[in-house]
N, C-alpha and C positions, 0 to 999 in steps of 0.2 A: 515769630517763634511758633513752635508746635505745642499745642495743648492736648493731652490725651483724654482728659476728663474721661480719663480716662480715665472713666471714666470712669464702664468699670475701669478703664485705664487709669483712672485718677484716684487720688486720695483726697477725700473731702472731710471737712469738719462738720459732722452731723450732730447737732446739739439737741434737737427735740426728740422725744422718746420714740415716736413712730419712725423717724428717719434713722435713728440709731439701729433699729432693727434691720433696715436695709444695708447698713454699713458693713454688716458681717457677711453680706452675700458673697458668693464664690468668685474667685479670680479666674475660674477655669477657662472661660471662653472669651477672654478679653481681646479687643482688637489691638491695643497697644500693649507692649510687654509690661508686666508688673514692675513697679518701681520700688527702689529700696525705701525704707521708712523716712529717710530725710531727703528724698529727691523732690517730693511734691510734684507739681505739674512739670512736664518736660521742658517747657520754655520759661519757667518761672524762677525768679530769685526771691519771691515773697508772695504770700497769698493772704495776708491779713486784711482786715477791714480798714477802710480809709474814711475819716470824717470828711464831710463836704467842705469845700473851700469856695471862695469867691474867685471867679475867673478874672484876673487882672494882670497888669504888667507894671504895677507901681514899684517905686524904689523900695528896696528892702526885701523883695521877694526873690525867688530863685530863677526867674526868667531873665534872659538877656535883654538889655534895652534894645529898642528898634532904631537907634540913631545911625547904625551902619548895617550893611548886608554883604554877605560873601557872593562872589561871582565865580571864582575858580581857585582851586588849590593845586599847588605843585609840592608833593610830599616826597622827601628823600630820606631813607633810613639806612643805617649801617648796623648789621647784626652778625655775631659769631655764634648763632644758635647751634651750629653743627657740633660744637664741642661742649654744649651745655652752658656757655657763658650767658649770663642774664643781662649784663649791661648792654645798652644800645645807645646810639646817637641818632639825632634827627634834625632835619631842617624843614621848614615849611614856608612857602611863599603863598600868600593869599591875596588875590585881587579883590578889592572891596569897593563898594560905593558908599559914600557918606550921604545919608539922607537928611540929616539935620545938622546945623552948626554944632560942632563937638570939640571938646578939648581932650577927650579920652576915648579909647576903644576897649571894649570888654569882650573877652573870649572865655571859653571854658578850658580848663586843664585839670589833670589829676596825676599825682605821683610822678611828676617830671620836674626838673630843676635846671639850674645854671642857664637861665634864659639870656640870650642876647638878641635885642630886637631893634629894628629900624623900619622906616617907612619912606616910600618914594612916590612922587606924583606920577600919574599916567596921563596927565592933561597938559604937561609942558614939554618943550622940545628937549631941553637939557636939564633934567631934574637932578636935584642933589638929595642924597639920602638924609633923612632926619633921624637922629638917634632917639630911642625911646627908653624911658625908665619902665621897669616892670615891677608891679606889686601883685602879690597873690593873696587870695582869701580862701583858706582851705574849707571853710564851712559850706560856702556856696560854690566852691570850685571855680572862682572867677580869676582870670588873669587880666589885670587892668594895665593898659599901655598908655603912657602919656609922654608927650615930647619933653626932652630934658630942658629945652628952652620954653619956659612957661608962657612966653608971648605967642607961641605958635598954636594955631587952632586949625580945624578942618572945616572948610565951608561946605554948605549943603550942595548936593548934586555934583560933587567932585569925585574923582576916581583915583585910587591909590593901590600900591602893592606893598603889603606888609610882609616883612621877612623876620623869621625867628629861628635861631638855633637853640638846641636844648639837649639834655641828657635824660635817659630814662632807664628803667629796669624792667625786664620782662617779668610779668607777674606770675604768681604761683597759685592763684585762686580761680583760674579758668575765666578771667574777665579781662577786657582790654586787649593789649598785645601781650601774649603770655607764652611761657615755655611749657612744652609738653614733651612726652617721651614714650617709647615703647621698647620692649625687650623681645628680640627675635628668638627663633627656635634654638639658636646656638648660645643664648644667654647674653648676647651683645646688646647694650643699651643704645638706642638711636634717639637723638633729640630732634625736635622741630619747634619752630616758632609759628604761632597761629593767632587768630583774632576772634573775639566775640564782643561786639560793640553795642548791641542793643541792651538797654535803652540809652544809657548815658556813659558809655565807655570808650567812644572814639577819642575823646579828650585825653585818654591815657597814651595813645599812640602819637598824637600830634595836637597842639593847641588848635581849637576850631570853634565854630558856632554850632554847638552840639545840640541842636533842636531840629525836629523833623521837618519843619516848614522852611528852614533855611537851606534850600537846595543849592548845589553848585556843581561845577565840573571838577573832576579829580584826575590828576596825572600822577601816578605812583612810580617811584624808582627805588629799588632795593639792592643794596650791596651785601653780598653773602659769599660764603665759600663756594668756589667753582664746582665742587662735587655735589652741591645741592642745587635744586631748582626752586624758583619762586612762581607762584600763580596768584592772580588777583581777579577783580571783577571783569576786566577787559583782556583781550588777547595781548600777547607780547608785542611790543614795538621792536621788531628785529633790527631795524636800522639804528636804533638808539641803545641797543643792548650789546653786551660782550660777555665773555666768561666771567662770572662773579658779579656782574651788574645786569640786572633785569629791569627794563623800563616797559611800561604798559601804555597802550593807547588811552587816550583821554575818554573818560566816561561822559555820558549825557548828564544833565543836571540831576542830582540825586541827593538824598539825605545822608548825613555823616554816619548814622548808625548802620548803614547798609554797605559801607566800605569794608573790604576784607582782603587779606593777603596771607599766604602760607609759605614758609620757607622750610623745605624738607627734602628727604631722599625718596619720596614716594614714586610708585609706578602707577600706570593708568591703563584703562581700556577705553575705547572710543567707538562712537557710532554717529549716524546722521539720519534725520528724518525731517521732511518738509523744509530742507535747507538749513536746519539748525544743527550745528555740530555740538555734540555733547561728549564730555569725558568724565570718567569716574576715577578719582584718585584715592589710593590708600597705601598702607605699608607694603613693602615688597613681599611677594609670596602669597598675597591674598587676592590677586587679580581674578583667579578662577571662581572666587566666592561673590564677586560683585556684578556678575552678568545680569542677575535679576534686577539689581538697582539700575543698571544701564538701560535695560529694555523697558522697565517701568518708567524711567525718566523720559525716554523717547516717546512712548505712546501717551503718557499723561500730559506732557507739554503739548503734543499735537491735539489732544482732546480739548485742552483748555483754550488754545488759540482758536480752534474751530468753534467752540461754544461762544466765546466772546466776540468772534469775528474781528479780533485784534491780534496781529502777529506779535510774537516775542520780539522785544525791542532791541536786544543786544546781538552782537555777531557770534556769540558762543554762550554755552550754558554748561557749567561744570558742577560736579558734586565731589565732596571730599569727606572722608571718615577721619575723625579725630579720636585718639586714644582716651583722653580725659576731657569731657565736654559737658559741663553742668547744664548748659541750655538745652541739651538733647538734640535740637535741630535749629537751624538758622537760615533765613531767607536772603542772605547777602546777594545783591543783584548780580546774576551771572555766575555766582560761586556759592551754592548752597552747601552748608556744612552739617554734619551729623555725628552723633556717637557712632563708633565703629559697629556696634552690634545692631544698629538700625540700617546697615548697608549690606551685611554679609548674609548670604542665604545659599544653601545647597539642598537639593532634593533628598539626598541621602541622610543628612544630619539635622535638618532644620524643620520646624513645624509649619503647618499651613497658616497658623495664626501669625507667625513672623513674616511669612510671605505677604499676607494681607497688610500687616502693619507697615512693612517697608513701602509698599505702594501707596498706602494711606498717608504716611509721613511725607513722601515725595509729593503727593498731591497737595498737601498742606503748604509745603514750602514753595512749590512751583506756582500755586495760586497767588502767593505773595508777589511773584514777579510782575503781576498786574496790580493786585490790591496791596499797596504798601510800598512797592518799588516804582512802578510806572506812575502810579498816583499815590501819593503819601498822605498822611493825616496832618492837619494843621497843628494839632497838639495832642498829647496823650489822653486828653478828654475823650477823643474819638478813636481810641485804640480798637474798639470793636469794628470800625470800618475796614480794618485790615484783618484782624484775627477772626472775626465772625465769618467773613467771606472765605478766609483760608480754611477754616474748620468745615464749613459747608461744602466747599469745592474739593476738599480732600475726599469726600464721599462721591460728589457728583462726577469728578474726573475719573474716579475708579469705576463708577457706574457706566460711564461712556466707554472706557477702555476695556473693562472686564464685565460686561453685562450679566454673564452667567453667575457672578458672585452674589447678586441680590444684596448689594452692599447697604442699601437703606434699612434693611433689617438690623444690621450692625449699628448704624447711626441711631436707630430707635432705642436700642438697649444701652447704648453708650452715652453719647453727648446729649441726646434728647432727655433721657431719664435723669442724667446728672444735673441738667439745667433745672428740671422740675424740683428736684430735691433741694438744691442750694438756693434757688430763688424763692423758696418758701420760708427761709430762715429770717429771723428778725434782723440779722446782719446784712441782708441782701442790699445791694446798691443798684442804681440805674445803670443801664449800658453806657449812657452818656453821663460822665461823672468827672468833674474837674479835680486834678491833682497837680502837685507842683514840685516837691523835692524828689531827688533820685529814689529815696526809699518809698515814697508814696507812689511814684510811677511804677516801681517794681511791683508794688502791691496790686496794681491793676491787672496783672496777668493771672486772671482767675476765671471762674465760670461766667462772670458777667461781661467779659470781653471775648470769650471763646464760645462756650456751649450755648448760652442763652441766645446771643445774636445769631448763631447759626440756625437755631430752631425758629427764631422770629423771621429770618430771611427765607427759610424754607417754607414757612407759613405763607408768606406773600408770593413766593414763587408759584405756589399752588393756588392761592386764593385769587390772584390776578392773572393767572395763566402763565405758563412758561414763556410764551411769546412776548408778553408785555415785560416780564421780568428780564428776559434775555436782551431785548432791545434797549431797555433802560440801562442795563450794565454797559452795553456797547456805547451808548451816548455818554455815560459817566466817564468811561475810560478814554474815549477819543477826545472829548471836550477838555478834559483835565489832565492829559498826559504831561508828564514832567512837571507837574504842579502838586500842590497840597490842598486838601479839601476838608470840609466838615460835613455833618450829616445832611444839611440842607442842600448841598450840591447833589447828593445822591437822591434825595427826595424829588428835586427838580427834574432830574433825568427820568425817574420813574413816572412822574406826572406827564412829562412831555411824551413819553412812550405810550402811556395809556390814551392820551388825547389823540395822538397820531393814528393809533390803531383802532380808535373808536370804542375803547373799552370804558364803560361808564362806571365811575366809582360814586358811592353815596355822599362823599365829601372829599376834601383834598387829601392828597398823599401826605402833606405836612401834618394834617390833623390825625390821620389814621396811624401813621408810622411813629410819630412823636409820642403818641399815647403809650407805646410800647418801649421806646428808647429812653424816655425821660422820667419814668417812674419805675421803682423796683417792683418785683413780683409779677404775678400773672393771675388771670381770673379763674375762679371756680364757677362753671356753669351748672346750675341746678335746673334740670329738665323735668317738667311735670306735664303729663299728658291728660287731656280730657278725652276719655275713650268713647264718649257719646258723640261729641261734636267734631273730634279730630284735631282740635286746636292744641298747640304746644306752647306752654309758657316757659320762657327761659329767663332766669335771673342771674346776675353776675355780682360777685364781690371778690376781693382779693383772697386767694387761697392762703390760709394760715392754719396751723395745727389746731388752734382753739376754734371749734365750730361755732361758738357763741360770740366770737369777736365781732364788734360792731362797725368795722371799717366800711367805708362807702366808696372805695376806689373803683373806678370804671375805666374801660378801654373801648376802642372801636374794634369789635370782635367779629371776625368773619365766621360764618356758620354754613354748613351744608348737611344734607341728610342722606342716609341710606335706609331703606325700609324693606320689609318682606315683599311688598309689592314692586319695589324697584331696587334690587340689590346690586346696583351698578356703581362701581368705585372708580371708573376710569376718569370721569370728569370731576376734578377736585376744586373747581372754581367755587367761590363763595356764592351761595344762592341768597343769603340774607346776611344782615349785619345787626349786631347790637350797637346802636349809635351812641355810645358813651353814656348809656343810661343803665339803671339797675335792673330794669325788667322790660321784656317785650313779649308780645303774644303773636305767634305765627299760625295762620289759619289755612295756609295753602300747601301743607305737606300731605302728599297723597298716601294715606294709610288708613287701614280699618282698625276696629277695636281689637282684632286678633293679631294684628301685625306687630312685629317688633320694630323698634326704631333706633337708629344709631346717629349720633351727632359726630361730625368731624371724620369724613371719609378718608381712609388710609391713615388716620390719625396724623394728618399733615399739619394741623394747626396746633398752636402752643397754649394749651390749657388743660385742666382736668374737667371731667363731666360726671355729674351725679344724677342718676335717674330715679324715677319712682319705682317702688318695689314690684309692681306688676310688669313693668318693662324689663326689669332684671330677670323676672321669671320667664318671660317670653324669649329673652336672649339666651338664657341657660338651656331652655328646651331646644332652641335652634342649634346651639353649639353641639348638643348631644345627638341631634338627629340629622342636621344638614349643615355641617361645619363649613362647607364651601361657600355658603351664603354670607359669611362674615370674613372680611379681609384679614389676612394674618397679622398686620400691624394693629388693626382694631382689636383683634383677639388678645394680642399682647398687652395693649394698654387697658383693656377692660379688666384684665386680671390685676394689673399693677394699681390702677386707680381704686379698684374695689378693696384691695389690701390696705392701701393708704386710708381709705374711708373707714375701714374696720378699726384701724389703729387710732383713729381720731374720733371714734364714737359716732360717726355719721351713718354707719351701717352695721348690722349684726353679722357675726361670724358666719351664720347660716347662708347668707347671700354669697359670700366668697366661696364657701365650700361647695355650694350647689353649682357654682361656675366651674370650680376645679374638677368636678366629676366628668367634664367633657374631655379632659386631657388624654384619655385613652384613645381619642380620635386624632390627636394633634401630632403632626409630623414636621412642623416648621420650627426654625431656630428661635425667632424672636419671642413667640409665646412661651416656649419652653425655657428660655433664658429668664424671663420674668417669673415664671412659675417656680423655677429653681431657686431664685432669690427669695421667694416667699417660703418655700418648703424647707430650705435649709435653716432658716430662722426658726421655724416651728420645730424642726428636728433637734436643733441645738438646745432648745428649752425643755422639750418634752422627753428627751432621751432617758431621763431618770425616773419617769413616771411608771407606776404599776401597770397602766394601760397603754404603755408606749407601743406594744406590739400591734394594737388596733390601728394606731396611726401609721405604723410601718406598712401594715396590710393595705390600708387605704392608698398610700402613695405607690406601693408596688403595683396595685391594680391599675393605676393610671399609667405607670411606666411600661409595663410588660409588653404591650403591643408594639410600641416603637422600639423598645430594646430588642425584642425578638427580630425585628426587621433589620436593624443596622448593626447589632452585635458589637463586639470589641475589635473587629478587624475592618480596616478600610476596604471599600468595595470599588473596584475599577469602574469609572464612569459615573459614579454617584454624584448627586448634587453637591456643589462646593461647600455649602453651609452644613452639610451632614458631618463634615469634619469637626465643626464647632459643636453640633448637636451630640455627637458621640461622646465628646468630653463630658458634657453634662450628664448624659445617660449612664455612663459607666460609673462616674463618681456618685451620683444620686442613687442609682440602683443598689450599688454595694453598700452605701451608707444606711439604707433601710432594709438590709438583710436579704437581698434577692439571691436565691440559690443559684439561678442561672448566671448571674453576674459573678458570683464567687467561682463557679465552676469554669466559666470561659476565661476569666481573668487569671485564675490559678494556672490553667493550662497554657495560656499565652506566655505568662512569665516563665514557667518551667521550660517550655520549648525554646525560649530565648537563652535562658541560663545554661541549659545542658545540651541543646542541639544547635544553638547558634541561629535559630530562626529570628530574623530581625523584628523588633517592635517598631512600628511606624513612629517617627519622632513626635508627631502631634499628640499621640495617645500615651506616650512613654510614662509620664508622671502618673496618670490615672491607672495604667496597667500595673505599675509597681505597687501602688497603694492598694488597689483592689485585689491584686494577686497575692498580697501578703496578709490580707484580712483573715483568711482561713488557711494559710499555707502550712504544708507539712514541715517538719523540723529540718529536713535536708535543704529545702528551698530557703528557709529562714536563715540557716547557718551559712548558706552560700552568699546571701546578700550581706550578712555581717562580715564575711571574709572579704567581699568586694569593697565594702566600706573601708576596712582597715588597710587594704592594699592600694586603694585608688589615690592618685596624685592630682586628680581633677576636682577642683572645689565645687563645681556645679553638680558633678556626679555624687560627691560625698553628701552634699546637701539633700539631693534626691533620695539617697539611700537612708539617711537619718529620718527624713519625713515619712518615708514609706514604711520603714520598720515600725514606726509608731502607730501604723494603721492596724497592726495585729490585734485580734480580739482575744488572744489566748494568754492567760495570766503567766504561765511558765515562760513563754517566749518574751513577754514584756519584762519580766524580772531579769531574764538573761540580758536583754537589751539595755535596761537601766544600769545593770552591773558594769557595763563598759565605762560609765561615767566615773567610776571609782578607781579605774586602772590607769595609772599615770604613764605606763610604758607602752600603751597600745597605739600611739601616734595620733590620738584625737587631740585637737586643740582645746583650750579652755572653753571657748565659745561653743564648740561642738559638743563637748561633754555636758555643758549646762543647757543644751537644747534638746536633749533626749526626752526628758520628761514632758516638755511642752508638745513634742511631736505626738505623744500618746494622749495626754489629758485633753488636748484640743480636738482630737480625732473621734473619741468615743467615750461612753460612760465606762466601758471596760478599761479603757486607758486611764481614765481618772481614778478608778478604784485601784488599779495596779500602781499608779503613781503614789497614792496615799499609803498603800501597803509597803512600798519600797522605802518611803521616807520614814514611816513608823519604825522600820528596822534599821535604817541607815542614816538618820538625820544628822548625826554628829559627823560621820565621815563626809557626807555631802556638804555640810556647812564648812568643812575644812578644806574644800577644793581651792579656796583663795583666802589669802590673808589681807587683801586690799579691797575685795568686793564681798558682797553678801549673797552668794548663790542660793542659799536656803531660803532667805527672805523673798527673793524674786520668784522662786518656785512656788512658794506658798501663796503669794499674791496671784500668780498665774492660775493656780488651781482654783482659787476662790472665784475667779471670773466664770468658771464653768460649773460651779456647784449649783444644782437645781433640785436637790432633794433634801429632806430633813435628815436622812441617814448620813449623807455625805457632809452636810453642814456640821452635824454633831461630831463626826469623825475628824474633820479638819480642825474644829475648835479644840477638841481634846488633844490633838497633836500639837497645836500651837501652845496650849497651856502647859503641856509636858516640857516642851523646849524652853519656854520662858522660865519655868521653875528650875531648870537645870543649867542652861547656858544661853543666857539672853544676848550674849555678844554676837551671836549669829544673826540677830534680827534687828530691824530698825524699830524705833520707839513707836511709830505710828502704824505698825503692821496690823494690829488687831482692828484699829479703826478702819483701815482700808479693806480688810477682809469683810468686816461687817457691812460696810457700804456696798461692796460688790455683790455680796449674797443677798442683801436686802433688795437691791435693784433687780436681781433675777427673780426673787420671790414676788416682788411687786408686779412684774410682768405675768408671772404665773397666776397671781390672784385675779388678774383681769382676763387672761386669755385661756387658761388651762381648762376650766370647766366647760365653757362654750365649745371648744374644739373637741375635747375628749367625748363630751356628751353627744355632739352631732355625729362624730365618726362612729361611736358605738351604735347609735340608732341606725345610721346608714348601713353599717355592716350587718346589723341584726335583721334589718328589712331585706337584705340581699343574701341572707343565710351564710355570712362569712365572719361572724363575731370571733375575734382572735383569742389567743391564749395570753398569759401574763408575760411580762418582759423577762422574768426570771426563767420561765420555761423556754423562752426564745434563746437565752444564753446557752441552755442545755442543748438545744437543737443545733446551735452553731458549733458548739464543742464537738458534738457527735459528727457533724458534717466534716469537721477538720480531721477527725480520726479516720473517717471513711476515705477522704482524699489522700491521706497519708498512706 
């Protein structure tokens, strides 16, 4: 399945204080589309922590016994999904081998019934079917089959065919064999039946050995309405098919969770590259929007086959878009499935982010065709063996197919950073981690199976050279094709590759790699230089928030260096290792006392690095004067790590802000993405401060050179990642009061609204918000009118969010007033989202929200008789209160309401408000003075000390009048 970890694509539980600060970072330039709050990761059905288990197969656990093994399945299904009928019938014949003397056979099942079973020998000439009794156990989802004649048993090393008929119901929870539907432009509902079997849901479509290592051949036959078509993993067997009956060619040996079939009225587009025929299926009328998915699929599959030097194993490769699909995307062998929105793209109406996202998702699922499908995992313990590779090669395949994208910058700010965040938490678990129940297995679809292993694999791809890595993967895939593996099989292939290519490692691959896969966390390298002798002392311990934590965990850590004397980042091989010890001294790094030094070239290795203060000073000077000497990904991580170290008391704020002063030279996406994550956190807490204008001035000074260069309009022929960078620049520039941003954005929005000059889809959200920050009344009224007349939910959401960006009290009051009008067409959820659009956007929005509720709290509280919108609004406002003035005002309002009509509020409201405000003030107590003082001194030294925030508000209001 696909993981976004997304990263930013993902929603993570950040529990430590410093990580919570990053959690509020912007969604603006994410690779994968933002998910709804209850989506979690795209491929996940659970993300909670799992307690360790012992890996066993003892009686009483959830694993099938190993007394029998499947060899082939013949599955036949009858469905009337075309008219929405959920009932289906099924039969399955399973060729099995009995490995031990047995009196019973255990299979998996789920939510099926009316079983009739028998078994017949394949070892005798004239066999007689033996009837079987069927017992089911719902907790472990076991179907136990025993001969009705208790004297019958099954001898070891004998071969049988098991036959079962049964009834089932198409599910409605997007798991197993389920019913889906879509409504066309004419309002007609179209039904389809589709599947999602990973991890443990193949058992819902047919009784089976539903474990990844129990591979077998599958022959699928589906009976359906003749007006519908059926597709599956393999091509149609034309000779065995007829109208209403579709039979498919037999698959190679494969895992049950990778079986898939869809019965629908879909249309398709098709193409072929390198002898692999591909088709993209989706609802009728959308074929013109799936050309990018088809083209991406063709070139990505070709890129992967070329990299692995292993051809795609099946005779065809299809993609299909499903209307409702909780998994997000799924790597069924030969039939990858996706949510519809991850397949459709047009230049006129879709963002560059979505274009990248589609190719990345396809890269992820297609990488699974090798890692997970051709070679599967022995058990879910090793889920990372497929998901880690799929995550890494979602980027690598795109980098091969679309080198102009510079996609590893996206990897760096997405999966790499999310791995570092989550792997520092106390709840982190090792990559290799045993689980057993379906719920536990589902919980393994998280950072530690996706983002972290992708970062670890990328580390060794660089540390051991791409040549060793690539040949090792070829050996792994060719030696183990159509089989299941554990991590030691992978390590053996890497070791063999290194030995054959003469690449010397300081110890075995087993030792090196297992130190990363079998323990949670990652190292913090502390680098201390002796500027007289040139020696570099590096210590390691597990990175955790508490800098005084006494943990002694160690890894085999690859290290390399870039220095002022040798700023060459091309060779990312490890020049040294920390050999699973806490400290090492390296004396052969070519550098002088005036040279800066960087560990981890291109930031290809998976750890954080803390330097001594003199080295930070040298790095800051270089960034300001010779930025090209530091690689963009090193620049990005230098900012990110320093921010983390400030939050955990390892460094002073001055170190971070001295580094940030170089940003006026920065034109690359990854550094600005990390800087944006830092600055919007500071902006969110400092926006209520009397000296806020000084902070705004500092940020604007860093932004202005790049904003002047790229502006608010796309530039033909510009670098691909400039589209991502522009999103950050417009949002951040306007949020800190850039007059140029206001002017350009207001003009762009007005020209669209009144002259029809199109806004590029990629920047549309930012153009609306930025354009409305200081919009004249005509523009503001027009967007309100568009909101009330629009029938498109995504547009309505955009209009609401953007109207809340206004900084003018009269406009915000007008906007909030819409929530009290029951006849304007706004839904309840829309009416109760207006305040949040404003108070989350700015201090002016928060002030206006309080003013509105002070005058209208009773009417607002009466918006619902079953819910408590006033209570929710007050809790939301408390989250953004960062000044004593706003705190007093909010508490006075709550006290007034409680004294007059407490029914609008929950009993614990005051406690929640106090807790949230105290949390904000605790942050300010630690960070406010160091930041404000440093910024003030810096601006004073440069002759730019700013005005007060209240005067800033006056200037903004004056600007709005001028623009109007």
